[in-house]
TORTORGU-719270 format. One record per residue (C-alpha): residue number from 1; residue in one letter; x, y, z. Coordinates in steps of 0.5 Angstrom, whole numbers, plus 2048, in hexadecimal, padded with zeros to 3 digits. Layout:
N
NUM; a; X; Y; Z $
...
***
This chain:
527
1; x; 910; 75D; 791 $
2; x; 917; 75F; 792 $
3; x; 919; 765; 795 $
4; x; 91A; 768; 78E $
5; x; 913; 766; 78D $
6; x; 911; 76C; 791 $
7; x; 90F; 772; 78F $
8; x; 915; 776; 78E $
9; x; 912; 77C; 790 $
10; x; 912; 77A; 797 $
11; x; 919; 77C; 797 $
12; x; 917; 783; 796 $
13; x; 912; 783; 79C $
14; x; 914; 785; 7A3 $
15; x; 910; 77F; 7A5 $
16; x; 911; 77A; 7A0 $
17; x; 90D; 775; 7A5 $
18; x; 907; 77A; 7A5 $
19; x; 906; 77F; 79F $
20; x; 900; 782; 79B $
21; x; 900; 784; 794 $
22; x; 8FF; 78B; 795 $
23; x; 904; 78E; 79A $
24; x; 909; 794; 799 $
25; x; 90F; 795; 79D $
26; x; 911; 79B; 7A1 $
27; x; 919; 79A; 7A0 $
28; x; 91D; 7A0; 79E $
29; x; 91E; 7A6; 7A0 $
30; x; 91A; 7AA; 7A7 $
31; x; 91A; 7B0; 7AA $
32; x; 91E; 7AF; 7B1 $
33; x; 91F; 7B3; 7B8 $
34; x; 923; 7B1; 7BE $
35; x; 91F; 7B3; 7C5 $
36; x; 91A; 7B7; 7C2 $
37; x; 915; 7B7; 7BC $
38; x; 919; 7BC; 7B8 $
39; x; 91A; 7B7; 7B2 $
40; x; 920; 7BB; 7B0 $
41; x; 924; 7B6; 7AD $
42; x; 923; 7AF; 7A8 $
43; x; 925; 7A8; 7AA $
44; x; 924; 7A3; 7A5 $
45; x; 91F; 79D; 7A8 $
46; x; 920; 797; 7AA $
47; x; 927; 799; 7AC $
48; x; 928; 79C; 7B4 $
49; x; 92C; 7A3; 7B4 $
50; x; 932; 79F; 7B8 $
51; x; 933; 79C; 7B1 $
52; x; 937; 79E; 7AA $
53; x; 931; 79C; 7A6 $
54; x; 92C; 7A1; 7AA $
55; x; 930; 7A7; 7A7 $
56; x; 930; 7AA; 7AE $
57; x; 936; 7A5; 7B1 $
58; x; 937; 7A8; 7B7 $
59; x; 938; 7A4; 7BF $
60; x; 936; 7AA; 7C2 $
61; x; 931; 7A7; 7C7 $
62; x; 929; 7AA; 7C7 $
63; x; 923; 7A7; 7CB $
64; x; 91E; 7AA; 7C7 $
65; x; 91D; 7A9; 7BF $
66; x; 918; 7AC; 7BA $
67; x; 916; 7AA; 7B3 $
68; x; 911; 7AD; 7AE $
69; x; 910; 7AB; 7A6 $
70; x; 909; 7AB; 7A2 $
71; x; 907; 7A5; 79F $
72; x; 901; 7A4; 79A $
73; x; 8FE; 79C; 79C $
74; x; 8FD; 797; 796 $
75; x; 8F6; 799; 793 $
76; x; 8F0; 796; 797 $
77; x; 8E8; 796; 797 $
78; x; 8E5; 79A; 79D $
79; x; 8E4; 793; 7A1 $
80; x; 8EA; 791; 7A1 $
81; x; 8F0; 792; 7A6 $
82; x; 8F7; 795; 7A6 $
83; x; 8FC; 792; 7A9 $
84; x; 903; 795; 7AC $
85; x; 908; 790; 7AD $
86; x; 90F; 791; 7B1 $
87; x; 914; 78C; 7B1 $
88; x; 918; 78D; 7B7 $
89; x; 919; 794; 7BB $
90; x; 91E; 795; 7C1 $
91; x; 91B; 796; 7C6 $
92; x; 915; 799; 7C7 $
93; x; 910; 79C; 7C2 $
94; x; 909; 7A0; 7C2 $
95; x; 906; 7A1; 7BB $
96; x; 902; 7A6; 7B8 $
97; x; 8FF; 7A7; 7B1 $
98; x; 8FC; 7AE; 7AE $
99; x; 8FD; 7B1; 7B5 $
100; x; 8F9; 7AA; 7B9 $
101; x; 8FC; 7A5; 7BE $
102; x; 8FB; 79E; 7BA $
103; x; 900; 79A; 7BF $
104; x; 906; 798; 7C4 $
105; x; 90B; 793; 7C5 $
106; x; 910; 791; 7CA $
107; x; 915; 78D; 7C7 $
108; x; 91B; 78E; 7C3 $
109; x; 91C; 787; 7BF $
110; x; 914; 786; 7BD $
111; x; 90F; 788; 7B8 $
112; x; 909; 78C; 7B9 $
113; x; 903; 78E; 7B5 $
114; x; 8FF; 794; 7B5 $
115; x; 8F8; 794; 7B1 $
116; x; 8F8; 79C; 7AF $
117; x; 8F2; 79C; 7AB $
118; x; 8EE; 79F; 7B0 $
119; x; 8F3; 7A5; 7B0 $
120; x; 8F4; 7A6; 7A9 $
121; x; 8F1; 7AC; 7A8 $
122; x; 8EC; 7AC; 7A2 $
123; x; 8EE; 7B4; 79F $
124; x; 8F5; 7B2; 79E $
125; x; 8F8; 7B5; 798 $
126; x; 8F9; 7AE; 793 $
127; x; 8F8; 7AA; 799 $
128; x; 8FF; 7AC; 79C $
129; x; 8FF; 7AB; 7A3 $
130; x; 903; 7AC; 7A9 $
131; x; 907; 7A8; 7AD $
132; x; 90B; 7AA; 7B3 $
133; x; 90E; 7A5; 7B8 $
134; x; 912; 7A7; 7BF $
135; x; 917; 7A2; 7C2 $
136; x; 91A; 7A2; 7C9 $
137; x; 920; 79E; 7CA $
138; x; 923; 79F; 7D1 $
139; x; 92A; 79E; 7D3 $
140; x; 928; 799; 7D8 $
141; x; 92B; 791; 7DA $
142; x; 924; 78E; 7DB $
143; x; 922; 78F; 7D4 $
144; x; 922; 788; 7CF $
145; x; 929; 78B; 7CC $
146; x; 92C; 785; 7C9 $
147; x; 932; 787; 7C7 $
148; x; 932; 78F; 7C7 $
149; x; 935; 793; 7CC $
150; x; 931; 799; 7CE $
151; x; 936; 79D; 7CC $
152; x; 93D; 79B; 7C8 $
153; x; 940; 794; 7C6 $
154; x; 944; 791; 7CA $
155; x; 946; 78A; 7CC $
156; x; 941; 785; 7C9 $
157; x; 93C; 78A; 7C8 $
158; x; 93A; 78E; 7C2 $
159; x; 937; 795; 7C0 $
160; x; 930; 797; 7C2 $
161; x; 92B; 796; 7BD $
162; x; 925; 79A; 7BF $
163; x; 91F; 79D; 7BC $
164; x; 91D; 799; 7B5 $
165; x; 921; 793; 7B3 $
166; x; 91D; 78E; 7AE $
167; x; 917; 790; 7A9 $
168; x; 911; 795; 7A9 $
169; x; 90C; 793; 7A4 $
170; x; 904; 794; 7A3 $
171; x; 8FF; 78E; 7A1 $
172; x; 8F8; 78F; 79F $
173; x; 8F3; 789; 7A1 $
174; x; 8EB; 788; 7A2 $
175; x; 8E7; 789; 7A8 $
176; x; 8EA; 782; 7AA $
177; x; 8F1; 781; 7AA $
178; x; 8F6; 77C; 7AC $
179; x; 8FB; 77F; 7B2 $
180; x; 8FF; 779; 7B3 $
181; x; 8FE; 771; 7B2 $
182; x; 901; 76B; 7B5 $
183; x; 903; 766; 7B1 $
184; x; 906; 75E; 7B3 $
185; x; 908; 75A; 7AD $
186; x; 90A; 754; 7AF $
187; x; 90F; 74F; 7AB $
188; x; 909; 74A; 7AA $
189; x; 905; 74F; 7A6 $
190; x; 901; 751; 7AC $
191; x; 8FF; 759; 7AD $
192; x; 8FB; 75D; 7B1 $
193; x; 8F9; 764; 7B0 $
194; x; 8F7; 769; 7B5 $
195; x; 8F5; 770; 7B3 $
196; x; 8F5; 776; 7B7 $
197; x; 8F0; 77B; 7B4 $
198; x; 8EF; 782; 7B5 $
199; x; 8E9; 787; 7B3 $
200; x; 8E2; 786; 7B2 $
201; x; 8E0; 77F; 7B6 $
202; x; 8DE; 779; 7B2 $
203; x; 8E0; 776; 7AB $
204; x; 8E4; 770; 7A9 $
205; x; 8EB; 76E; 7A8 $
206; x; 8EE; 76A; 7A1 $
207; x; 8F5; 767; 7A1 $
208; x; 8F8; 765; 79B $
209; x; 8FE; 760; 79B $
210; x; 902; 75F; 796 $
211; x; 8FF; 75F; 78E $
212; x; 8FF; 75B; 789 $
213; x; 907; 75B; 787 $
214; x; 909; 759; 78E $
215; x; 903; 752; 78E $
216; x; 8FD; 756; 78F $
217; x; 8FA; 75B; 793 $
218; x; 8F8; 759; 79A $
219; x; 8F2; 75E; 79C $
220; x; 8EF; 75F; 7A3 $
221; x; 8E9; 764; 7A5 $
222; x; 8E5; 765; 7AC $
223; x; 8E2; 76A; 7AF $
224; x; 8E7; 770; 7B2 $
225; x; 8EA; 770; 7B8 $
226; x; 8EB; 767; 7B8 $
227; x; 8F0; 763; 7B6 $
228; x; 8F0; 760; 7AF $
229; x; 8F4; 75A; 7AF $
230; x; 8F6; 754; 7A9 $
231; x; 8FB; 750; 7A6 $
232; x; 8FF; 751; 79F $
233; x; 900; 74B; 79B $
234; x; 905; 74C; 797 $
235; x; 90A; 751; 79C $
236; x; 913; 751; 79B $
237; x; 916; 752; 7A2 $
238; x; 919; 758; 7A4 $
239; x; 920; 757; 7A6 $
240; x; 927; 75A; 7A5 $
241; x; 929; 755; 79F $
242; x; 921; 756; 79B $
243; x; 91F; 75D; 79E $
244; x; 917; 75B; 79A $
245; x; 912; 760; 79B $
246; x; 90B; 761; 79A $
247; x; 907; 767; 798 $
248; x; 902; 769; 79D $
249; x; 8FC; 76D; 79C $
250; x; 8F7; 770; 7A2 $
251; x; 8F1; 773; 79F $
252; x; 8EC; 777; 7A3 $
253; x; 8E5; 777; 7A1 $
254; x; 8DF; 77B; 7A3 $
255; x; 8D7; 777; 7A4 $
256; x; 8D6; 777; 79D $
257; x; 8DD; 774; 79B $
258; x; 8E0; 77A; 798 $
259; x; 8E8; 77A; 79A $
260; x; 8E9; 780; 79F $
261; x; 8F1; 77F; 7A0 $
262; x; 8F6; 77A; 79D $
263; x; 8FD; 779; 7A0 $
264; x; 902; 775; 79C $
265; x; 908; 771; 7A0 $
266; x; 90C; 76A; 7A0 $
267; x; 90B; 764; 7A3 $
268; x; 911; 75F; 7A5 $
269; x; 90E; 758; 7A7 $
270; x; 914; 755; 7AC $
271; x; 913; 753; 7B4 $
272; x; 918; 755; 7B9 $
273; x; 919; 750; 7BF $
274; x; 91E; 74F; 7C5 $
275; x; 91E; 747; 7C7 $
276; x; 923; 742; 7CA $
277; x; 928; 748; 7CB $
278; x; 927; 749; 7C3 $
279; x; 925; 750; 7C0 $
280; x; 921; 74D; 7BA $
281; x; 91E; 750; 7B3 $
282; x; 919; 74C; 7B0 $
283; x; 91B; 745; 7B4 $
284; x; 922; 746; 7B2 $
285; x; 929; 749; 7B6 $
286; x; 92A; 750; 7B6 $
287; x; 931; 751; 7B6 $
288; x; 932; 759; 7B6 $
289; x; 938; 75D; 7B4 $
290; x; 936; 764; 7B5 $
291; x; 93A; 76B; 7B5 $
292; x; 938; 76F; 7BA $
293; x; 935; 776; 7B7 $
294; x; 934; 77D; 7BA $
295; x; 931; 780; 7B4 $
296; x; 935; 787; 7B3 $
297; x; 937; 78A; 7AE $
298; x; 93D; 790; 7AE $
299; x; 939; 795; 7AA $
300; x; 932; 793; 7AC $
301; x; 933; 790; 7B3 $
302; x; 92D; 78B; 7B5 $
303; x; 929; 78D; 7AE $
304; x; 92B; 788; 7A8 $
305; x; 92E; 78D; 7A4 $
306; x; 92A; 78A; 79E $
307; x; 926; 783; 79C $
308; x; 92C; 781; 798 $
309; x; 930; 782; 79E $
310; x; 92C; 77C; 7A3 $
311; x; 92C; 778; 79D $
312; x; 935; 779; 79C $
313; x; 936; 777; 7A4 $
314; x; 931; 771; 7A4 $
315; x; 933; 76E; 79E $
316; x; 93A; 76F; 7A0 $
317; x; 938; 76C; 7A6 $
318; x; 935; 765; 7A1 $
319; x; 93B; 766; 79D $
320; x; 940; 765; 7A3 $
321; x; 93E; 75F; 7A5 $
322; x; 939; 761; 7AB $
323; x; 931; 760; 7AB $
324; x; 92F; 765; 7AF $
325; x; 930; 76B; 7B4 $
326; x; 92E; 76D; 7BB $
327; x; 92C; 774; 7BB $
328; x; 92F; 778; 7C1 $
329; x; 92C; 77D; 7C5 $
330; x; 928; 77F; 7BF $
331; x; 921; 77D; 7BC $
332; x; 922; 77D; 7B5 $
333; x; 91F; 781; 7AF $
334; x; 919; 77C; 7AC $
335; x; 91D; 77C; 7A5 $
336; x; 922; 779; 7A9 $
337; x; 91E; 772; 7AB $
338; x; 91B; 772; 7A4 $
339; x; 922; 772; 7A1 $
340; x; 923; 76D; 7A6 $
341; x; 91D; 768; 7A4 $
342; x; 91E; 768; 79D $
343; x; 926; 768; 79E $
344; x; 925; 762; 7A3 $
345; x; 928; 765; 7A9 $
346; x; 926; 763; 7B0 $
347; x; 925; 769; 7B5 $
348; x; 926; 769; 7BC $
349; x; 922; 770; 7BE $
350; x; 924; 774; 7C5 $
351; x; 921; 779; 7C9 $
352; x; 925; 77F; 7C9 $
353; x; 928; 780; 7D1 $
354; x; 928; 787; 7D5 $
355; x; 92F; 78A; 7D6 $
356; x; 934; 787; 7DB $
357; x; 931; 787; 7E2 $
358; x; 92A; 789; 7E0 $
359; x; 926; 783; 7E4 $
360; x; 91F; 781; 7E0 $
361; x; 91A; 781; 7E5 $
362; x; 915; 786; 7E7 $
363; x; 913; 78B; 7E0 $
364; x; 918; 788; 7DD $
365; x; 916; 781; 7DD $
366; x; 90F; 783; 7DA $
367; x; 913; 787; 7D4 $
368; x; 917; 781; 7D3 $
369; x; 910; 77C; 7D3 $
370; x; 90D; 780; 7CE $
371; x; 912; 782; 7CA $
372; x; 914; 77B; 7C9 $
373; x; 90D; 779; 7C9 $
374; x; 90D; 77D; 7C2 $
375; x; 913; 77A; 7BF $
376; x; 910; 773; 7C0 $
377; x; 90A; 774; 7BD $
378; x; 90C; 778; 7B7 $
379; x; 911; 773; 7B6 $
380; x; 90F; 76C; 7B8 $
381; x; 90D; 76A; 7B1 $
382; x; 914; 76A; 7AE $
383; x; 916; 763; 7AD $
384; x; 91E; 766; 7AE $
385; x; 91D; 767; 7B5 $
386; x; 91E; 761; 7B9 $
387; x; 91F; 764; 7C0 $
388; x; 91D; 76A; 7C5 $
389; x; 923; 76C; 7CA $
390; x; 91F; 772; 7CF $
391; x; 926; 772; 7D3 $
392; x; 92D; 772; 7D1 $
393; x; 933; 771; 7D6 $
394; x; 92E; 773; 7DC $
395; x; 92E; 77B; 7D9 $
396; x; 929; 77E; 7DD $
397; x; 929; 778; 7E2 $
398; x; 930; 778; 7E4 $
399; x; 932; 774; 7EA $
400; x; 92C; 76F; 7E9 $
401; x; 92F; 76A; 7ED $
402; x; 92E; 76E; 7F3 $
403; x; 928; 771; 7F2 $
404; x; 922; 76D; 7F2 $
405; x; 91E; 772; 7F0 $
406; x; 922; 774; 7E9 $
407; x; 921; 76C; 7E8 $
408; x; 91A; 76D; 7E9 $
409; x; 91A; 773; 7E3 $
410; x; 91D; 76E; 7DE $
411; x; 918; 768; 7E0 $
412; x; 913; 76E; 7DE $
413; x; 915; 770; 7D8 $
414; x; 916; 769; 7D6 $
415; x; 910; 767; 7D7 $
416; x; 90D; 76C; 7D4 $
417; x; 911; 76B; 7CE $
418; x; 90E; 764; 7CD $
419; x; 907; 766; 7CE $
420; x; 908; 76A; 7C8 $
421; x; 90C; 765; 7C4 $
422; x; 90C; 75D; 7C7 $
423; x; 90F; 75B; 7C0 $
424; x; 916; 75D; 7C0 $
425; x; 91B; 75C; 7C6 $
426; x; 91D; 762; 7CB $
427; x; 924; 763; 7CD $
428; x; 923; 767; 7D4 $
429; x; 929; 76A; 7D5 $
430; x; 92E; 769; 7D0 $
431; x; 935; 768; 7D2 $
432; x; 935; 767; 7DA $
433; x; 930; 766; 7DF $
434; x; 92B; 762; 7DD $
435; x; 924; 761; 7E1 $
436; x; 91F; 75E; 7DC $
437; x; 922; 75D; 7D5 $
438; x; 920; 758; 7D0 $
439; x; 928; 759; 7CD $
440; x; 92D; 759; 7D1 $
441; x; 932; 75E; 7CE $
442; x; 939; 761; 7D0 $
443; x; 93D; 767; 7CF $
444; x; 944; 766; 7D0 $
445; x; 94A; 76A; 7CE $
446; x; 94F; 766; 7CF $
447; x; 954; 766; 7C9 $
448; x; 958; 760; 7CB $
449; x; 955; 759; 7C8 $
450; x; 958; 755; 7CE $
451; x; 955; 759; 7D3 $
452; x; 94E; 759; 7CF $
453; x; 94F; 751; 7CF $
454; x; 951; 751; 7D6 $
455; x; 94B; 756; 7D9 $
456; x; 946; 752; 7D4 $
457; x; 947; 74B; 7D4 $
458; x; 942; 748; 7D9 $
459; x; 93F; 74D; 7DB $
460; x; 939; 74A; 7DE $
461; x; 93D; 745; 7E2 $
462; x; 940; 74C; 7E5 $
463; x; 939; 74E; 7E8 $
464; x; 939; 753; 7E2 $
465; x; 93F; 757; 7E5 $
466; x; 943; 75B; 7E0 $
467; x; 948; 75E; 7E5 $
468; x; 94B; 764; 7E5 $
469; x; 94A; 768; 7DF $
470; x; 951; 76B; 7E1 $
471; x; 956; 76A; 7E6 $
472; x; 955; 76C; 7ED $
473; x; 94D; 76C; 7EC $
474; x; 949; 76A; 7F3 $
475; x; 94F; 76C; 7F7 $
476; x; 94F; 76F; 7FE $
477; x; 955; 772; 7FE $
478; x; 955; 77A; 7FC $
479; x; 95C; 77A; 7F8 $
480; x; 95A; 773; 7F4 $
481; x; 953; 777; 7F3 $
482; x; 957; 77D; 7F1 $
483; x; 95B; 779; 7EC $
484; x; 955; 776; 7E9 $
485; x; 952; 77C; 7E7 $
486; x; 958; 77F; 7E4 $
487; x; 958; 778; 7E0 $
488; x; 951; 779; 7DE $
489; x; 951; 780; 7DC $
490; x; 958; 77E; 7D8 $
491; x; 953; 779; 7D4 $
492; x; 94D; 77E; 7D3 $
493; x; 952; 785; 7D2 $
494; x; 94D; 78A; 7D2 $
495; x; 950; 790; 7CF $
496; x; 94D; 795; 7D5 $
497; x; 94F; 78F; 7DA $
498; x; 94E; 794; 7E0 $
499; x; 947; 796; 7DE $
500; x; 946; 78E; 7E0 $
501; x; 945; 78C; 7E7 $
502; x; 947; 787; 7EA $
503; x; 941; 785; 7ED $
504; x; 93E; 784; 7E4 $
505; x; 944; 780; 7E3 $
506; x; 942; 77B; 7E9 $
507; x; 93C; 77A; 7E7 $
508; x; 93D; 77A; 7E0 $
509; x; 942; 774; 7E1 $
510; x; 93E; 76C; 7E0 $
511; x; 93C; 769; 7E6 $
512; x; 940; 762; 7E6 $
513; x; 939; 75E; 7E6 $
514; x; 936; 75D; 7DF $
515; x; 930; 75C; 7E3 $
516; x; 92D; 761; 7E8 $
517; x; 92B; 75E; 7EF $
518; x; 926; 75A; 7EF $
519; x; 925; 759; 7E8 $
520; x; 927; 753; 7E4 $
521; x; 926; 751; 7DD $
522; x; 91F; 74E; 7DB $
523; x; 920; 747; 7D7 $
524; x; 921; 748; 7D0 $
525; x; 924; 74F; 7D1 $
526; x; 929; 74F; 7CB $
527; x; 930; 751; 7CD $
***
């Protein structure tokens, strides 16, 4: 089934890859306040208070935010469940419904769900209920921030996005319901589906792939909690030149065969591998022409101003002759990936880093691992996603060439990434300082073609040594070091130069060695 044959209602849902028929959006005007729950202002959700579209539009720093609104869930029976979903809330959220706490979540870029059924007051007037959210977004470096500043924008960093910044919606389901699914659909038509079921134990899962219009439906069935698998006999392989998608339906049934939950999504059959130094899609070399996509909008910051804005961005990428994007320091809205799936664009997904010299260790490593796990589990069904990038340019693991513990941090998160999804390559530390990677990528900001050619031609024969990023790097002479720093400052051109200390400038430099000490490319690694 081509992308155009997928249910067009998918675009309107906040999770096109996991949507239910009975749902209601909670976007729009909420009561709002800073610091204390006075609710003396109004804000338009899902826009952060720092942006124009929120109608508040101030960058004055506030660490505690409060939200409140009334809502009516879709009609539901007494034995059904009401789920409240948040696309992303930056950073730590606590949620109450009708005065009862229903959930907490930590991490500013990933989704979470609260089963609010038992909190709904039975005598609520006309089934109208109240949801209240407290958000804490502290001004601290040791938090996964991506390109957000803690206060004002400067250098390569942007205005912060605090609080609710992706969709909020509620859905109705039965006593057993799909929490998440894991779909692995290969180019040869084989498919394996694991379904994470919440609620009452037991039951059966039925998975339907395709329909009569797509060459017949494949129906798989098994006990809840087990993986079902099979092979579709009439697949078209997903690729940028032919982004073929098949309808997906997952039903959860009770012991008598009655449907208790149904979610709809889509499947793209394709295989991504790295073999003999080449990146392959469906067994053919995949030459990627990618744009670095940071996903910020002037009027709405991290939140896309509309679904049409997402489509316009991706359509521009395709029409300009590119076949994908590397999402940079942002875990994107699921609707972005849905559009990439149907338009045939490949995506590298990257974990946002902490700010500047904060090191990913201790509690911060726990936060990074938890948020990265949520991102991969949510997004690994999208055929457009072809690579995972847990680190960028050693942010959070600075100076890893000289600090073995930071190389160990990279190894741990790479191993965790592969355990969650062994079907895609992992770019361990995009740009420089590779430790354990499937793809050797380098970032070079030199604008001179001759120097670029001289630096990278025959790099393997040079022992993977790229040479100094700026003249004077690596010198022990104080005057040469100072001159090198001044050249580096001139290159990055921080507008608040007095706020950028020399220690950060030195650690921010790429090491001359593409690979960290004791780390060598594995046979077959793609360059």
